[in-house]
GUSE-968046 format. One record per residue (C-alpha): x, y, z; residue number from 1; residue in three letters. Coordinates in steps of 0.5 Angstrom, whole numbers, always signed. Each point is the difference from the previous one (the first is absolute). Example, Ala and Ser with C-alpha at 12.3 -4.5 7.8 and 13.67 -1.06 7.14 Angstrom:
PT       X       Y       Z   pos   code
PT     +25      -9     +16     1    ALA
PT      +2      +7      -2     2    SER
//
This chain:
PT       X       Y       Z   pos   code
PT    +621    -130     +26     1    MET
PT      -2      -1      +6     2    SER
PT      -4      -5      +4     3    LEU
PT      -5      +1      +6     4    VAL
PT      -1      -5      +5     5    ASP
PT      -8      -1      +1     6    ILE
PT      +0      -3      +7     7    PRO
PT      -3      -6      +2     8    ASP
PT      -8      +0      +0     9    GLY
PT      +0      +6      -4    10    GLU
PT      -2      +0      -8    11    LEU
PT      +3      +5      -4    12    GLY
PT      -3      +3      -7    13    ALA
PT      +1      +5      -6    14    VAL
PT      -6      +5      -1    15    VAL
PT      -1      +2      -7    16    THR
PT      -5      +7      +0    17    TYR
PT      -4      +1      -6    18    LEU
PT      -4      +5      -3    19    GLU
PT      -5      +1      -6    20    MET
PT      -1      +8      -2    21    ARG
PT      -4      -2      -6    22    GLU
PT      -7      -3      +0    23    ARG
PT      +1      -6      -5    24    PRO
PT      -4      -1      -6    25    ARG
PT      -7      -3      +1    26    PRO
PT      +0      -7      -2    27    ARG
PT      -5      -6      +0    28    PRO
PT      +1      -3      +7    29    LEU
PT      +2      -7      -1    30    PRO
PT      -5      -6      +1    31    ALA
PT      +0      -3      +7    32    SER
PT      -5      -5      +4    33    PRO
PT      +2      +5      +6    34    LEU
PT      -3      +6      +2    35    ARG
PT      +1      +6      +5    36    LEU
PT      -4      +3      +5    37    LYS
PT      +1      +6      +5    38    PRO
PT      +1      -3      +7    39    TRP
PT      -2      +6      +4    40    PRO
PT      -3      -3      +6    41    ASP
PT      +6      -5      +0    42    ILE
PT      +2      -1      +8    43    THR
PT      +8      -1      +2    44    PRO
PT      -1      -7      +1    45    THR
PT      -3      -1      -7    46    GLN
PT      +6      +4      -3    47    TYR
PT      +5      -3      +4    48    ARG
PT      -2      -7      -3    49    THR
PT      +0      +2      -7    50    LEU
PT      +6      +3      +1    51    PHE
PT      +3      -6      +3    52    ALA
PT      -2      -4      -6    53    ARG
PT      +2      +4      -5    54    VAL
PT      +6      +3      +2    55    GLY
PT      +3      -5      +5    56    GLY
PT      +4      -4      -6    57    ARG
PT      +4      +7      +0    58    TRP
PT      +0      +1      +7    59    LEU
PT      -5      +6      +0    60    TRP
PT      +0      +2      +7    61    TYR
PT      -1      +7      +2    62    SER
PT      -8      +0      +0    63    ARG
PT      +1      -6      +5    64    LEU
PT      +4      +4      +5    65    ALA
PT      -5      +6      +0    66    MET
PT      -6      +0      +6    67    ASP
PT      -7      +0      -2    68    ASP
PT      +0      +8      +0    69    ALA
PT      +6      +1      -4    70    THR
PT      -2      -5      -5    71    LEU
PT      -7      +2      +0    72    ALA
PT      +3      +8      -2    73    ALA
PT      +4      -3      -6    74    ARG
PT      -5      -4      -3    75    MET
PT      -3      +6      -4    76    ALA
PT      -1      -3      -7    77    SER
PT      +0      -8      +0    78    VAL
PT      -3      -4      -5    79    HIS
PT      -1      -8      +0    80    ALA
PT      +1      -4      -6    81    VAL
PT      -5      -6      +0    82    LEU
PT      +0      -7      -3    83    ASP
PT      -6      -2      -4    84    PRO
PT      -2      -3      +7    85    ALA
PT      +0      +7      +3    86    GLY
PT      +6      -2      +4    87    VAL
PT      +5      +5      +1    88    GLU
PT      +6      -1      -3    89    VAL
PT      +4      +6      -1    90    GLY
PT      +0      +7      +2    91    LEU
PT      +2      +7      -2    92    VAL
PT      +1      +6      +5    93    GLU
PT      +1      +7      -3    94    LEU
PT      +2      +6      +4    95    ASP
PT      -3      +7      -2    96    PHE
PT      +3      +4      +6    97    ARG
PT      +4      +4      -4    98    LYS
PT      -3      +5      -4    99    ALA
PT      +1      -2      -7   100    GLY
PT      +3      -7      +1   101    GLU
PT      -2      -6      +0   102    CYS
PT      +5      -6      +4   103    LEU
PT      -2      -7      -2   104    ILE
PT      +2      -2      +7   105    ALA
PT      -2      -8      -1   106    PHE
PT      -1      -3      -6   107    LEU
PT      -1      -8      -1   108    GLY
PT      -3      -7      -1   109    LEU
PT      +0      -6      +5   110    VAL
PT      +6      -4      -2   111    PRO
PT      -4      -6      -3   112    GLU
PT      -2      +5      -6   113    LEU
PT      +7      +2      -2   114    ALA
PT      +2      -1      -7   115    GLY
PT      -7      -1      -3   116    LYS
PT      -1      +7      -3   117    GLY
PT      -4      +3      +5   118    HIS
PT      +5      +5      +2   119    GLY
PT      -1      +4      -6   120    ASN
PT      -7      +1      +1   121    TRP
PT      +1      +2      +7   122    LEU
PT      +6      +5      -2   123    PHE
PT      -5      +4      -5   124    ALA
PT      -6      +0      +5   125    GLN
PT      +5      +3      +5   126    THR
PT      +2      +5      -4   127    LEU
PT      -7      +2      -2   128    ALA
PT      -1      +1      +7   129    LEU
PT      +6      +4      +1   130    ALA
PT      +0      +5      -6   131    TRP
PT      -6      +4      +3   132    ARG
PT      -2      +6      -3   133    LYS
PT      +5      +4      +5   134    ASP
PT      +6      -4      +0   135    VAL
PT      +6      +2      -3   136    GLU
PT      +4      -6      +2   137    ARG
PT      +0      -7      +2   138    VAL
PT      +5      -3      +5   139    LEU
PT      +2      -7      +1   140    VAL
PT      +6      -3      +4   141    ASN
PT      +3      -7      -1   142    THR
PT      +5      -4      +4   143    CYS
PT      +5      -6      -1   144    THR
PT      -4      -4      +4   145    LEU
PT      -7      +1      -4   146    ASP
PT      -2      -5      -7   147    HIS
PT      +6      +1      -5   148    PRO
PT      -5      +2      -5   149    ALA
PT      -2      +6      +4   150    ALA
PT      +5      +5      -2   151    LEU
PT      +0      -2      -8   152    PRO
PT      -7      +0      +0   153    ALA
PT      +0      +8      +3   154    TYR
PT      +5      +2      -5   155    ILE
PT      -3      -4      -6   156    LYS
PT      -7      +4      +3   157    ALA
PT      +4      +7      -1   158    GLY
PT      +2      +1      +7   159    PHE
PT      +7      +3      +1   160    THR
PT      +5      -1      +5   161    ALA
PT      +2      +6      +4   162    TYR
PT      +3      -2      +7   163    LYS
PT      +3      -6      +3   164    ARG
PT      +1      -1      +8   165    ALA
PT      +2      -6      +4   166    PHE
PT      -4      -3      +5   167    GLU
PT      +1      -4      +6   168    SER
PT      -5      -3      +5   169    PHE
PT      -1      -6      +5   170    PRO
PT      -3      -6      -4   171    ASP
PT      -7      +0      +1   172    PRO
PT      +0      -8      +1   173    ARG
PT      +4      +0      +5   174    LEU
PT      -4      +6      +4   175    VAL
PT      -6      -4      -1   176    GLY
PT      -3      +4      -5   177    LEU
PT      +1      -5      -6   178    LEU
PT      +0      -8      +1   179    PRO
PT      +7      -2      -1   180    SER
PT      -1      -4      -6   181    ASP
PT      -3      +5      -4   182    ILE
PT      +5      +3      -4   183    ALA
PT      +5      -6      -2   184    PRO
PT      +4      +4      -5   185    GLN
PT      +3      +4      +5   186    VAL
PT      +4      -4      +5   187    PRO
PT      -2      +1      +8   188    LEU
PT      +6      +2      +4   189    PHE
PT      +0      +2      +8   190    GLY
PT      -4      -1      +6   191    ASP
PT      -7      +2      +2   192    SER
PT      +2      +1      +7   193    ARG
PT      +6      +4      -2   194    ALA
PT      -4      +5      -4   195    ILE
PT      -6      +1      +6   196    SER
PT      +6      +2      +4   197    ARG
PT      +2      +6      -4   198    ARG
//
């Protein structure tokens, strides 16, 4: 066994790639006061704000690092989760660009809703959207920085892991994409000045 040092200012995570090759049997959708609405006219600024609210705690950063044109090109199928007052409290982003496949690119709720049973509802809604008529395979990736319940939930839902990879990247808190106190469960090492000189 060998350990690989991660340089100061960077993060490392193990990514697990999962797939579902059979459409789940229909079941009643769990009840929830939340609702899901397509958001075809979402702007990059609106998207980044919701993305950071939902994923900041888990150090989601990829969409925050994109310029407006790149981000707009990636936001093919975005749905907002709305609370009873109509406030955006979650998101689902699906990617159907590869024929016969749907990648669940992002799926999540704001941290304040964690542990309240809304995840089952959101996941059921997401699978219903993902399994379009022409889809033969649904994919999702998660990593060791995500919510600890993410991987077990995917497996329980019928996804099978088929690959793992190690990913390292500059800590988004040190490069200014996220606030320095947003993910207290992940220690912050390094100096933003050193990263900016790379």
